[in-house]
C-alpha positions, 0 to 999 in steps of 0.5 A: 358645964365645960366637963359635959361639953368637953365629953360631947366634943371629944367623943364627936371628934373621935367619931362617936355616934350620937348614941355613943355620946348619949352613953358617955353622958349617961355613964358620966352622970351615973359614975359621979353619983356612984363613985365620985370623980373617979367613977365619972371618968371610968363610967364615961368610957364604959358608957361610950363603949357599951352604947357604941357596941350595943346600939350603934353596932360598932366594933370594939376598937372604934368604940374604945377610940370613942371612949378615949376621945370622950375622956380627952374631951373631959380633961380639956373641959377641966383645964378650961374650967381651971383657966376660967377660975384662975382668970376670975380670981386674977380679976377679983384680986386686981380689983381689990388690990 
């Protein structure tokens, strides 16, 4: 969940349109089905850029910035998940020890 929220917030922060955000999410879903985590990362950018260029009529530079923003958001979401998992493990260990 944090991955997808990160993608959405990262794309939004980098001024992606709603269509670009939809492209990022669809690209991420397609990428994870086809190529695992590497596919998810790559297709998130590709989906954002393609949807921004074709449907939102943005130029390539702005589209790439939106794609990079979605990747940065995804990375932040992954780190947030790691922090949450570490906290849960720490709380669990504190209870049993």
